[in-house]
LOMILO-399427 format. One record per residue (C-alpha): residue number from 1; residue in one letter; chain; x, y, z. Coordinates in steps of 0.001 Angstrom, whole numbers. Example, Ala and Ser with C-alpha at 12.3 -4.5 7.8 and 13.67 -1.06 7.14 Angstrom:
2
LUMKOL  pos  code  unit       px       py       pz
LUMKOL    1     a     A    12300    -4500     7800
LUMKOL    2     s     A    13670    -1060     7140
END
This chain:
538
LUMKOL  pos  code  unit       px       py       pz
LUMKOL    1     m     A    -3583   -10687    28798
LUMKOL    2     s     A    -7397   -10632    28659
LUMKOL    3     w     A   -10097   -13268    28410
LUMKOL    4     y     A   -10601   -12592    24721
LUMKOL    5     n     A    -6987   -13471    23873
LUMKOL    6     e     A    -7763   -17065    24868
LUMKOL    7     a     A   -11403   -17127    23761
LUMKOL    8     i     A   -13009   -19677    21458
LUMKOL    9     f     A   -16233   -18140    20180
LUMKOL   10     y     A   -19589   -19607    19277
LUMKOL   11     h     A   -21783   -17390    17087
LUMKOL   12     i     A   -25584   -17415    17265
LUMKOL   13     y     A   -28056   -15501    15099
LUMKOL   14     p     A   -30940   -15746    17604
LUMKOL   15     l     A   -33890   -14758    15400
LUMKOL   16     g     A   -32949   -17560    13012
LUMKOL   17     l     A   -31965   -20245    15503
LUMKOL   18     s     A   -35133   -19732    17548
LUMKOL   19     g     A   -37415   -19801    14493
LUMKOL   20     a     A   -38779   -16286    15069
LUMKOL   21     p     A   -41176   -14758    12513
LUMKOL   22     k     A   -39485   -12729     9795
LUMKOL   23     q     A   -41491    -9610    10657
LUMKOL   24     n     A   -42103    -8098    14080
LUMKOL   25     d     A   -45633    -6934    14859
LUMKOL   26     y     A   -44484    -5504    18223
LUMKOL   27     s     A   -47110    -7541    20031
LUMKOL   28     t     A   -46852    -9491    23306
LUMKOL   29     p     A   -43317   -10850    23793
LUMKOL   30     v     A   -42735   -14515    22965
LUMKOL   31     h     A   -40002   -16086    25112
LUMKOL   32     r     A   -38037   -17743    22324
LUMKOL   33     l     A   -34677   -16765    23812
LUMKOL   34     n     A   -35391   -19165    26676
LUMKOL   35     t     A   -35523   -22031    24181
LUMKOL   36     l     A   -31827   -21373    23483
LUMKOL   37     l     A   -30757   -21977    27095
LUMKOL   38     p     A   -29877   -25664    26394
LUMKOL   39     w     A   -27410   -24471    23759
LUMKOL   40     i     A   -25218   -23023    26496
LUMKOL   41     d     A   -24252   -26512    27703
LUMKOL   42     h     A   -23641   -27520    24088
LUMKOL   43     i     A   -21402   -24485    23573
LUMKOL   44     k     A   -19352   -25515    26589
LUMKOL   45     a     A   -19289   -29184    25547
LUMKOL   46     i     A   -17615   -28387    22209
LUMKOL   47     g     A   -14922   -26343    23921
LUMKOL   48     c     A   -16147   -22797    23275
LUMKOL   49     t     A   -15575   -20211    25983
LUMKOL   50     a     A   -17409   -17175    24594
LUMKOL   51     l     A   -20636   -16409    22742
LUMKOL   52     y     A   -21321   -13754    20138
LUMKOL   53     i     A   -25093   -13428    19910
LUMKOL   54     g     A   -27084   -10924    17915
LUMKOL   55     p     A   -28797    -8927    16792
LUMKOL   56     l     A   -30982    -8964    19907
LUMKOL   57     f     A   -32813    -5697    20241
LUMKOL   58     e     A   -36222    -4595    19041
LUMKOL   59     s     A   -36379    -4330    15267
LUMKOL   60     v     A   -38890    -4749    12494
LUMKOL   61     g     A   -37277    -7538    10467
LUMKOL   62     h     A   -33850    -9187    10309
LUMKOL   63     g     A   -32636    -7372    13413
LUMKOL   64     y     A   -30283    -4787    11942
LUMKOL   65     e     A   -32974    -2117    11544
LUMKOL   66     t     A   -33131    -1231    15253
LUMKOL   67     t     A   -36337      153    16740
LUMKOL   68     d     A   -35262      239    20413
LUMKOL   69     y     A   -31695     -334    21669
LUMKOL   70     k     A   -32857     -938    25239
LUMKOL   71     k     A   -35521    -3563    24666
LUMKOL   72     l     A   -35064    -7207    23692
LUMKOL   73     d     A   -36830    -7980    20418
LUMKOL   74     s     A   -40412    -8949    21216
LUMKOL   75     r     A   -40020   -12062    19084
LUMKOL   76     l     A   -37308   -13238    21499
LUMKOL   77     g     A   -38859   -12272    24820
LUMKOL   78     t     A   -38263    -9697    27538
LUMKOL   79     n     A   -35261    -7948    29039
LUMKOL   80     e     A   -35561   -10290    32017
LUMKOL   81     d     A   -35062   -13226    29632
LUMKOL   82     l     A   -31850   -11689    28292
LUMKOL   83     t     A   -30547   -10949    31795
LUMKOL   84     t     A   -31142   -14572    32754
LUMKOL   85     f     A   -29558   -15875    29557
LUMKOL   86     v     A   -26318   -13940    30104
LUMKOL   87     k     A   -26277   -14931    33778
LUMKOL   88     v     A   -26505   -18635    32879
LUMKOL   89     c     A   -23708   -18192    30332
LUMKOL   90     h     A   -21502   -16612    32999
LUMKOL   91     e     A   -22308   -19396    35457
LUMKOL   92     k     A   -21075   -21873    32821
LUMKOL   93     g     A   -17885   -19877    32246
LUMKOL   94     i     A   -19045   -18416    28914
LUMKOL   95     k     A   -18374   -14737    28131
LUMKOL   96     v     A   -21038   -12948    26044
LUMKOL   97     i     A   -20844   -10186    23442
LUMKOL   98     f     A   -23820    -8517    21722
LUMKOL   99     d     A   -24258    -7152    18214
LUMKOL  100     g     A   -23989    -3354    18339
LUMKOL  101     v     A   -25775    -1855    15342
LUMKOL  102     f     A   -24664     1751    15766
LUMKOL  103     n     A   -24121     2838    12167
LUMKOL  104     h     A   -27823     3084    11375
LUMKOL  105     t     A   -31290     2623    12850
LUMKOL  106     g     A   -34577     1365    11512
LUMKOL  107     r     A   -37348     3651    10387
LUMKOL  108     d     A   -39349     2844    13545
LUMKOL  109     f     A   -36643     4286    15814
LUMKOL  110     f     A   -38005     7185    17909
LUMKOL  111     a     A   -35713     9851    16428
LUMKOL  112     f     A   -36650     9011    12850
LUMKOL  113     k     A   -40358     8827    13730
LUMKOL  114     d     A   -40100    12337    15165
LUMKOL  115     i     A   -38591    13628    11905
LUMKOL  116     q     A   -41455    12059     9979
LUMKOL  117     k     A   -43906    13813    12273
LUMKOL  118     n     A   -42290    17205    12840
LUMKOL  119     r     A   -40145    17422     9736
LUMKOL  120     e     A   -37916    20544     9697
LUMKOL  121     h     A   -38883    21312    13298
LUMKOL  122     s     A   -37777    17978    14724
LUMKOL  123     p     A   -35093    18258    17448
LUMKOL  124     y     A   -33616    15030    16018
LUMKOL  125     l     A   -33056    16405    12537
LUMKOL  126     n     A   -29273    16267    12940
LUMKOL  127     w     A   -29308    12714    14317
LUMKOL  128     y     A   -29147    11430    10735
LUMKOL  129     c     A   -26949    12195     7756
LUMKOL  130     n     A   -28083    14523     4955
LUMKOL  131     v     A   -31800    14711     5671
LUMKOL  132     n     A   -33086    16604     2624
LUMKOL  133     f     A   -36662    17896     2434
LUMKOL  134     y     A   -36276    18602    -1272
LUMKOL  135     g     A   -35996    14881    -1922
LUMKOL  136     n     A   -38158    11802    -1510
LUMKOL  137     n     A   -37877     7991    -1434
LUMKOL  138     e     A   -39832     4802    -2062
LUMKOL  139     y     A   -41627     5245     1277
LUMKOL  140     n     A   -42893     8671      137
LUMKOL  141     d     A   -41576    10380     3274
LUMKOL  142     g     A   -41290    13683     1459
LUMKOL  143     f     A   -37576    13778     2281
LUMKOL  144     s     A   -34433    11767     1575
LUMKOL  145     y     A   -31469    10752     3734
LUMKOL  146     d     A   -28256     8748     3688
LUMKOL  147     n     A   -28608     5026     4268
LUMKOL  148     w     A   -26449     1935     4566
LUMKOL  149     g     A   -25854     -234     1515
LUMKOL  150     g     A   -28497     1486     -605
LUMKOL  151     y     A   -31310      351     1708
LUMKOL  152     n     A   -33563     3178     2931
LUMKOL  153     l     A   -34766      742     5581
LUMKOL  154     l     A   -31421     1414     7313
LUMKOL  155     v     A   -31109     5124     8148
LUMKOL  156     k     A   -27522     6383     8559
LUMKOL  157     l     A   -26816     7908    11981
LUMKOL  158     n     A   -24772    11096    12212
LUMKOL  159     q     A   -21984     9768    14415
LUMKOL  160     r     A   -20347    13186    14690
LUMKOL  161     n     A   -23389    14587    16479
LUMKOL  162     p     A   -22604    14780    20243
LUMKOL  163     d     A   -26205    13874    21077
LUMKOL  164     v     A   -25922    10663    19039
LUMKOL  165     q     A   -22557     9887    20626
LUMKOL  166     n     A   -23923    10381    24137
LUMKOL  167     y     A   -26978     8296    23356
LUMKOL  168     i     A   -24959     5322    22058
LUMKOL  169     c     A   -22565     5509    25004
LUMKOL  170     d     A   -25580     5459    27306
LUMKOL  171     v     A   -26807     2333    25466
LUMKOL  172     i     A   -23495      584    26142
LUMKOL  173     r     A   -23641     1540    29823
LUMKOL  174     y     A   -27194      226    29961
LUMKOL  175     w     A   -26229    -3100    28360
LUMKOL  176     v     A   -23520    -3583    30974
LUMKOL  177     s     A   -25613    -2542    33979
LUMKOL  178     e     A   -28768    -4369    32847
LUMKOL  179     f     A   -27374    -7483    31151
LUMKOL  180     d     A   -23717    -7664    32289
LUMKOL  181     v     A   -22502    -8033    28687
LUMKOL  182     d     A   -18732    -8553    28185
LUMKOL  183     g     A   -18230    -6869    24821
LUMKOL  184     i     A   -19757    -5730    21554
LUMKOL  185     r     A   -19390    -6735    17927
LUMKOL  186     l     A   -19801    -3490    15975
LUMKOL  187     d     A   -21868    -3985    12859
LUMKOL  188     a     A   -20547    -2293     9698
LUMKOL  189     a     A   -17450    -1048    11518
LUMKOL  190     d     A   -15727     -413     8189
LUMKOL  191     v     A   -18023     2599     7635
LUMKOL  192     l     A   -18101     3888    11231
LUMKOL  193     d     A   -16529     7280    11949
LUMKOL  194     f     A   -13091     6821    13544
LUMKOL  195     d     A   -13652     9520    16166
LUMKOL  196     f     A   -16906     7755    17036
LUMKOL  197     m     A   -15002     4489    17524
LUMKOL  198     r     A   -12440     6247    19724
LUMKOL  199     m     A   -15318     7419    21891
LUMKOL  200     l     A   -16687     3871    22047
LUMKOL  201     r     A   -13259     2625    23136
LUMKOL  202     r     A   -13130     5172    25960
LUMKOL  203     t     A   -16595     4058    27052
LUMKOL  204     a     A   -15551      397    26884
LUMKOL  205     e     A   -12634     1084    29202
LUMKOL  206     e     A   -14991     2874    31584
LUMKOL  207     v     A   -17806      336    31875
LUMKOL  208     k     A   -15999    -2938    32584
LUMKOL  209     p     A   -12475    -4341    32808
LUMKOL  210     d     A   -11470    -6121    29582
LUMKOL  211     f     A   -14659    -5032    27790
LUMKOL  212     w     A   -14065    -6165    24192
LUMKOL  213     l     A   -14813    -4217    21024
LUMKOL  214     m     A   -14721    -6249    17817
LUMKOL  215     g     A   -15724    -4729    14489
LUMKOL  216     e     A   -17137    -6062    11240
LUMKOL  217     v     A   -14553    -5094     8614
LUMKOL  218     i     A   -14306    -6724     5194
LUMKOL  219     h     A   -11290    -5282     3358
LUMKOL  220     g     A    -8336    -3038     4044
LUMKOL  221     d     A    -5469    -2670     6461
LUMKOL  222     y     A    -6991    -4011     9657
LUMKOL  223     s     A    -4531    -2013    11782
LUMKOL  224     r     A    -6517     1117    10886
LUMKOL  225     w     A    -9272     -251    13133
LUMKOL  226     v     A    -7330    -2467    15566
LUMKOL  227     n     A    -5098     -353    17782
LUMKOL  228     g     A    -4925     1181    21225
LUMKOL  229     e     A    -7413     3938    20399
LUMKOL  230     t     A   -10225     2251    18487
LUMKOL  231     l     A   -11051    -1494    18450
LUMKOL  232     h     A    -9491    -4586    19985
LUMKOL  233     s     A   -10223    -6803    16962
LUMKOL  234     v     A   -12025    -7069    13630
LUMKOL  235     t     A   -13475    -9848    11519
LUMKOL  236     n     A   -10749   -11588     9529
LUMKOL  237     y     A   -12393   -11845     6104
LUMKOL  238     a     A    -8991   -12117     4428
LUMKOL  239     l     A    -8244   -15413     6173
LUMKOL  240     h     A   -11851   -16588     5760
LUMKOL  241     k     A   -11498   -16406     1983
LUMKOL  242     a     A    -8064   -18021     1960
LUMKOL  243     l     A    -9125   -20971     4125
LUMKOL  244     y     A   -11810   -22257     1770
LUMKOL  245     s     A   -10295   -21271    -1581
LUMKOL  246     g     A    -6849   -22460     -536
LUMKOL  247     h     A    -8336   -25922      -96
LUMKOL  248     n     A   -10663   -25867    -3098
LUMKOL  249     d     A    -7733   -24859    -5319
LUMKOL  250     h     A    -5186   -27116    -3575
LUMKOL  251     n     A    -3199   -23955    -2927
LUMKOL  252     y     A    -1697   -23637      526
LUMKOL  253     f     A      437   -20799     -848
LUMKOL  254     e     A    -2679   -18605     -714
LUMKOL  255     i     A    -3224   -19343     2975
LUMKOL  256     a     A      450   -18897     3884
LUMKOL  257     h     A      648   -15648     1895
LUMKOL  258     t     A    -2485   -14348     3643
LUMKOL  259     v     A     -995   -15113     7070
LUMKOL  260     k     A     2178   -13197     6148
LUMKOL  261     y     A       78   -10308     4806
LUMKOL  262     l     A    -1799   -10153     8109
LUMKOL  263     q     A     1384   -10486    10164
LUMKOL  264     n     A     2804    -7464     8358
LUMKOL  265     m     A      -87    -5393     9735
LUMKOL  266     g     A     1246    -5914    13252
LUMKOL  267     n     A      429    -8104    16218
LUMKOL  268     l     A    -3342    -8071    15719
LUMKOL  269     d     A    -5612   -10546    17484
LUMKOL  270     l     A    -8181   -10931    14697
LUMKOL  271     y     A   -11541   -12704    14848
LUMKOL  272     n     A   -11124   -15802    12659
LUMKOL  273     f     A   -14060   -17714    11166
LUMKOL  274     v     A   -14887   -20031     8288
LUMKOL  275     d     A   -18547   -19002     7990
LUMKOL  276     n     A   -21106   -16703     9601
LUMKOL  277     h     A   -24651   -15353     9150
LUMKOL  278     d     A   -23685   -13461     5978
LUMKOL  279     v     A   -21716   -16083     4020
LUMKOL  280     e     A   -22275   -19647     2879
LUMKOL  281     r     A   -21629   -22539     5229
LUMKOL  282     i     A   -18129   -23953     5068
LUMKOL  283     y     A   -19461   -27442     4351
LUMKOL  284     t     A   -21271   -26023     1316
LUMKOL  285     k     A   -18254   -24062       90
LUMKOL  286     l     A   -15772   -26934      216
LUMKOL  287     s     A   -15428   -28886    -3031
LUMKOL  288     n     A   -14016   -31831    -1071
LUMKOL  289     k     A   -15971   -32280     2165
LUMKOL  290     a     A   -13006   -34112     3712
LUMKOL  291     h     A   -11234   -30741     3790
LUMKOL  292     f     A   -13490   -29841     6728
LUMKOL  293     t     A   -10704   -31348     8862
LUMKOL  294     p     A    -7640   -29358     7742
LUMKOL  295     v     A    -9733   -26174     7441
LUMKOL  296     h     A   -10760   -26377    11079
LUMKOL  297     i     A    -7312   -27392    12290
LUMKOL  298     l     A    -6038   -24174    10698
LUMKOL  299     l     A    -8927   -22160    12140
LUMKOL  300     y     A    -7962   -23256    15639
LUMKOL  301     t     A    -4188   -22986    15286
LUMKOL  302     l     A    -3350   -19967    13121
LUMKOL  303     p     A    -2899   -16605    14917
LUMKOL  304     g     A    -6217   -15090    15966
LUMKOL  305     v     A    -9398   -15857    17889
LUMKOL  306     p     A   -11390   -18793    16408
LUMKOL  307     s     A   -15176   -18782    16045
LUMKOL  308     i     A   -17754   -21434    15128
LUMKOL  309     y     A   -21108   -20405    13604
LUMKOL  310     y     A   -24045   -22298    15080
LUMKOL  311     g     A   -24798   -25530    13235
LUMKOL  312     s     A   -21570   -25659    11278
LUMKOL  313     e     A   -20077   -27930    13937
LUMKOL  314     f     A   -22628   -30484    12705
LUMKOL  315     g     A   -21541   -30063     9088
LUMKOL  316     i     A   -24854   -28535     7965
LUMKOL  317     e     A   -25130   -26854     4583
LUMKOL  318     g     A   -26318   -23352     3736
LUMKOL  319     r     A   -26224   -21630      372
LUMKOL  320     k     A   -26521   -17863      -76
LUMKOL  321     e     A   -29531   -16937    -2190
LUMKOL  322     r     A   -29931   -13846    -4329
LUMKOL  323     s     A   -32687   -12189    -2328
LUMKOL  324     s     A   -32523   -13958     1033
LUMKOL  325     d     A   -30081   -15070     3711
LUMKOL  326     d     A   -32662   -17291     5378
LUMKOL  327     s     A   -30869   -20519     4473
LUMKOL  328     l     A   -27780   -19200     6287
LUMKOL  329     r     A   -29799   -18542     9453
LUMKOL  330     p     A   -31971   -21630     9991
LUMKOL  331     a     A   -33990   -22733    12984
LUMKOL  332     l     A   -32342   -25794    14540
LUMKOL  333     s     A   -33440   -28136    17301
LUMKOL  334     l     A   -30630   -29278    19564
LUMKOL  335     d     A   -32590   -32495    20149
LUMKOL  336     n     A   -31752   -33534    16599
LUMKOL  337     y     A   -28041   -33431    17461
LUMKOL  338     e     A   -28026   -34895    20966
LUMKOL  339     t     A   -25647   -37701    19939
LUMKOL  340     a     A   -23477   -35561    17653
LUMKOL  341     l     A   -20417   -35627    19917
LUMKOL  342     g     A   -20331   -39400    19610
LUMKOL  343     d     A   -21495   -40068    16067
LUMKOL  344     n     A   -20875   -36888    14037
LUMKOL  345     p     A   -17176   -36614    13103
LUMKOL  346     c     A   -17506   -32880    12365
LUMKOL  347     t     A   -18815   -32202    15872
LUMKOL  348     a     A   -16251   -34457    17530
LUMKOL  349     l     A   -13411   -32762    15643
LUMKOL  350     v     A   -14563   -29278    16666
LUMKOL  351     a     A   -14912   -30406    20291
LUMKOL  352     a     A   -11433   -31967    20292
LUMKOL  353     l     A    -9920   -28822    18772
LUMKOL  354     g     A   -11644   -26723    21415
LUMKOL  355     q     A   -10116   -28776    24205
LUMKOL  356     i     A    -6676   -28731    22586
LUMKOL  357     r     A    -6811   -24965    22092
LUMKOL  358     q     A    -7791   -24418    25736
LUMKOL  359     h     A    -4891   -26546    26991
LUMKOL  360     t     A    -2230   -25234    24595
LUMKOL  361     p     A    -1260   -21623    25413
LUMKOL  362     a     A     1027   -21362    22375
LUMKOL  363     l     A    -2040   -21467    20129
LUMKOL  364     s     A    -3311   -18283    21793
LUMKOL  365     y     A      -87   -16436    22505
LUMKOL  366     g     A     2712   -18051    20498
LUMKOL  367     s     A     4619   -16453    17652
LUMKOL  368     y     A     4170   -17844    14141
LUMKOL  369     a     A     6862   -19394    11941
LUMKOL  370     e     A     6336   -21114     8589
LUMKOL  371     l     A     8137   -24479     8429
LUMKOL  372     h     A     7034   -26228     5229
LUMKOL  373     l     A     4965   -25120     2252
LUMKOL  374     t     A     3811   -26728     -984
LUMKOL  375     n     A      516   -26487    -2819
LUMKOL  376     r     A     -823   -29466     -863
LUMKOL  377     q     A     1126   -29562     2396
LUMKOL  378     f     A     1646   -26837     4969
LUMKOL  379     a     A     3371   -26787     8356
LUMKOL  380     f     A     4064   -24006    10808
LUMKOL  381     a     A     5122   -23517    14412
LUMKOL  382     r     A     3607   -21577    17289
LUMKOL  383     d     A     6427   -20765    19713
LUMKOL  384     l     A     5959   -19636    23306
LUMKOL  385     n     A     8555   -19507    26086
LUMKOL  386     d     A    10997   -21792    24256
LUMKOL  387     v     A     8280   -24399    23682
LUMKOL  388     r     A     7327   -25188    20090
LUMKOL  389     v     A     3969   -26517    18900
LUMKOL  390     v     A     3996   -27776    15312
LUMKOL  391     v     A      905   -27836    13083
LUMKOL  392     t     A      740   -29920     9906
LUMKOL  393     v     A    -2048   -30062     7305
LUMKOL  394     n     A    -2433   -31950     4043
LUMKOL  395     n     A    -5079   -31258     1365
LUMKOL  396     d     A    -3945   -34103     -909
LUMKOL  397     d     A    -5816   -37388    -1391
LUMKOL  398     n     A    -2675   -39276     -357
LUMKOL  399     a     A     -734   -39278     2890
LUMKOL  400     a     A     2342   -37048     2990
LUMKOL  401     s     A     5529   -37071     5034
LUMKOL  402     m     A     7206   -33958     6418
LUMKOL  403     d     A    10589   -33488     8085
LUMKOL  404     l     A    10303   -30469    10375
LUMKOL  405     p     A    12391   -28539    12911
LUMKOL  406     a     A    11142   -29307    16408
LUMKOL  407     g     A    11521   -27597    19760
LUMKOL  408     n     A    13368   -28492    22951
LUMKOL  409     a     A    11677   -31813    23585
LUMKOL  410     v     A    12669   -35455    23329
LUMKOL  411     e     A     9347   -36524    21885
LUMKOL  412     y     A     6219   -35042    20333
LUMKOL  413     i     A     2674   -36350    20471
LUMKOL  414     g     A     -192   -35728    18068
LUMKOL  415     a     A    -2848   -34001    20144
LUMKOL  416     l     A    -5640   -35379    17949
LUMKOL  417     s     A    -4379   -38897    17324
LUMKOL  418     g     A    -2105   -39656    20260
LUMKOL  419     q     A      644   -40742    17842
LUMKOL  420     k     A     4168   -40268    19227
LUMKOL  421     v     A     7238   -39252    17239
LUMKOL  422     a     A    10798   -38990    18497
LUMKOL  423     v     A    12913   -35879    18007
LUMKOL  424     q     A    16094   -36717    16119
LUMKOL  425     d     A    18785   -34107    15524
LUMKOL  426     g     A    16292   -31412    16463
LUMKOL  427     r     A    13681   -32546    13926
LUMKOL  428     i     A    10579   -34703    13710
LUMKOL  429     n     A     9515   -36784    10737
LUMKOL  430     v     A     5742   -37110    10596
LUMKOL  431     t     A     3227   -38616     8209
LUMKOL  432     v     A       11   -36669     7713
LUMKOL  433     p     A    -2992   -38660     6448
LUMKOL  434     a     A    -4825   -37587     3311
LUMKOL  435     n     A    -7033   -34524     3681
LUMKOL  436     s     A    -6211   -34190     7332
LUMKOL  437     g     A    -3811   -32661     9800
LUMKOL  438     e     A    -2326   -32816    13260
LUMKOL  439     i     A    -1219   -30600    16138
LUMKOL  440     w     A     2107   -31826    17498
LUMKOL  441     v     A     2823   -30855    21116
LUMKOL  442     p     A     5847   -31687    23256
LUMKOL  443     a     A     5433   -34844    25290
LUMKOL  444     g     A     6919   -35058    28754
LUMKOL  445     d     A     6729   -33169    31999
LUMKOL  446     m     A     5719   -29729    30766
LUMKOL  447     p     A     2470   -29088    32690
LUMKOL  448     e     A     1229   -26422    30324
LUMKOL  449     y     A     1429   -28900    27460
LUMKOL  450     k     A     -189   -32021    28819
LUMKOL  451     p     A    -1235   -33981    25696
LUMKOL  452     f     A    -4956   -33952    25055
LUMKOL  453     k     A    -6240   -37433    25795
LUMKOL  454     v     A    -9270   -38328    23767
LUMKOL  455     e     A   -12231   -39808    25587
LUMKOL  456     i     A   -14878   -41467    23460
LUMKOL  457     s     A   -17418   -44137    24203
LUMKOL  458     v     A   -17014   -47171    21951
LUMKOL  459     n     A   -19487   -50014    22463
LUMKOL  460     e     A   -20217   -48616    25946
LUMKOL  461     e     A   -16538   -48778    26910
LUMKOL  462     t     A   -14465   -45629    27444
LUMKOL  463     v     A   -11082   -45417    25761
LUMKOL  464     t     A    -8680   -42949    27415
LUMKOL  465     d     A    -5090   -44105    26810
LUMKOL  466     e     A    -2692   -42147    24636
LUMKOL  467     e     A    -2890   -44719    21877
LUMKOL  468     s     A    -6683   -44351    21731
LUMKOL  469     i     A    -8602   -43428    18618
LUMKOL  470     p     A    -9311   -39730    17972
LUMKOL  471     a     A   -12457   -38158    19361
LUMKOL  472     d     A   -13745   -37788    15814
LUMKOL  473     s     A   -13354   -41442    14915
LUMKOL  474     e     A   -15110   -44737    15017
LUMKOL  475     a     A   -13488   -47889    16349
LUMKOL  476     p     A   -10549   -49081    14247
LUMKOL  477     s     A   -10524   -52587    12936
LUMKOL  478     s     A    -9139   -55166    15319
LUMKOL  479     a     A    -5635   -56440    14650
LUMKOL  480     t     A    -6761   -59984    15427
LUMKOL  481     e     A    -9995   -59832    13447
LUMKOL  482     p     A    -9186   -58456     9973
LUMKOL  483     v     A   -12018   -56728     8195
LUMKOL  484     h     A   -13142   -58368     4953
LUMKOL  485     f     A   -14286   -56227     2067
LUMKOL  486     d     A   -15865   -56818    -1310
LUMKOL  487     p     A   -13460   -55520    -4017
LUMKOL  488     n     A   -16425   -55092    -6354
LUMKOL  489     k     A   -18202   -52822    -3922
LUMKOL  490     s     A   -18246   -49096    -4672
LUMKOL  491     p     A   -15881   -47170    -2366
LUMKOL  492     e     A   -18712   -44782    -1550
LUMKOL  493     d     A   -20736   -47725     -206
LUMKOL  494     m     A   -17944   -49104     1984
LUMKOL  495     s     A   -17691   -48479     5706
LUMKOL  496     v     A   -14638   -46765     7167
LUMKOL  497     a     A   -13227   -50120     8304
LUMKOL  498     e     A   -13766   -51639     4840
LUMKOL  499     l     A   -12063   -48683     3188
LUMKOL  500     q     A    -9084   -48981     5529
LUMKOL  501     a     A    -8780   -52702     4738
LUMKOL  502     a     A    -9056   -52050      992
LUMKOL  503     i     A    -6328   -49383     1107
LUMKOL  504     l     A    -3996   -51697     3031
LUMKOL  505     a     A    -4636   -54421      456
LUMKOL  506     k     A    -3767   -52005    -2371
LUMKOL  507     m     A     -584   -51043     -533
LUMKOL  508     a     A      341   -54705      -94
LUMKOL  509     n     A       92   -55187    -3856
LUMKOL  510     n     A     2776   -52524    -4282
LUMKOL  511     g     A     5231   -53907    -1711
LUMKOL  512     p     A     5737   -54470     2026
LUMKOL  513     v     A     3396   -52562     4356
LUMKOL  514     s     A     5224   -51143     7370
LUMKOL  515     d     A     3720   -50656    10826
LUMKOL  516     q     A     3842   -46894    10246
LUMKOL  517     m     A     1885   -47263     7004
LUMKOL  518     k     A     -732   -49353     8808
LUMKOL  519     k     A     -931   -46767    11586
LUMKOL  520     t     A    -1395   -43951     9074
LUMKOL  521     v     A    -4260   -45783     7391
LUMKOL  522     n     A    -5987   -46744    10639
LUMKOL  523     e     A    -5722   -43204    11983
LUMKOL  524     n     A    -7562   -41793     8971
LUMKOL  525     i     A   -11215   -42197     9971
LUMKOL  526     w     A   -12756   -39737     7471
LUMKOL  527     h     A   -15000   -41532     5001
LUMKOL  528     d     A   -14638   -39042     2129
LUMKOL  529     s     A   -10891   -38918     2604
LUMKOL  530     l     A   -10593   -42714     2551
LUMKOL  531     v     A   -12794   -42943     -544
LUMKOL  532     n     A   -10506   -40521    -2390
LUMKOL  533     w     A    -7422   -42336    -1120
LUMKOL  534     l     A    -8698   -45707    -2347
LUMKOL  535     k     A    -9594   -44241    -5745
LUMKOL  536     s     A    -6079   -42822    -6083
LUMKOL  537     f     A    -4639   -46325    -6547
LUMKOL  538     r     A    -4302   -47378   -10148
END
């Protein structure tokens, strides 16, 4: 197995995060990449073990119209800055992959500039596809050429030209020798030549052990790209779509069907994500913001390699605009989120999931088995070496119970909540709070499955026992000091503790409230979820 099989990725679009100008004037370098150094500790703190960062290299605008593959973008700094940045990542135990934009170049790339100058006599004429001196374009070059996506700003490289192939392979060797990069995300891999990708794979195996090639692919049979000859992984857009629409439509059948569809492609370790620099933020896409919880539990537990896009761990919004992706790629100051691990439930959840994933090998290597499926509840197992981890999610506004086949253990523990359930006749009966979920791991003496113990500072005291509150919670109401609430107060204006008390009061009106019912209410610490739960009572 390789490092990337166990990786949890963080994704940074550096020109956006650092607040770089939209256009590059190729002037004196500005060391903006150095301002991102504090993010490395943040990446580690939320449980990520790898960083995908890019585009990085000299370009004229958004970064994907490359001017120089061997020079850090002047708006970000110098090559020495990038060497230092990767070195610090490695010192913190973070692997790094760059964006490899090898399908096309910008118009300021040396080969294209030579064609502009020398026209039919340029030695680089065959570096690009279908250069035609009987045509023209909006730049009035006096010739036309193939591009990417209809944008003449992005000039299509001729990947079947041996000179182009050798040049790109030399770029990869340079990135490894100069920056010690651990892998490459191939931009627009779905339109790359397959022989070209086979050559990249051979180069990857030459330059560094476990050098990872991951490609941007939107549609199709991913096994065409992910195999022993081409790429190690591709972007899992199929699951990305299912994760948000399956929650917005209260349709877990869509997610389960997508997982089966992907499983039928083979044992592919796909790059899973809920948002990135090209699509809207997950918090924007979700109709019910409380679904942030089950969405991310699935992201971290379904087969594949999970990734978090910078800022989304804080629950920020970002809407795709017709003519600009700027709102998807904002400048952020880490200082504004210095307390997020303690007071932002989105951040705390992501951090807890990162720790659980790191300490639960079945989530990286285990087989997948569907256990329970309705429109609003979904459960599955990840099995590894006769040990079963059970994942349960619920997109309903009410708690739901599930009776599920367990593994060879006497007891299971909720890795997020610390709740314990006994195995009876080979099964566990669990209650999943509204719009939430849980990762059930075997309790006992299995060292590879030590339950994740939440540590969170509450009123300057650290809670660490197994019955503690989740890392993404605030302190539950005291059993000896019941919380009072105003029944005339709007649910939206109530605190979490008030909402919990109001729900328990509603339950009491309908009959006896068991200890398990109380526990289920007190373990739901999501404000939006509790609001919807309270409103569900008639």
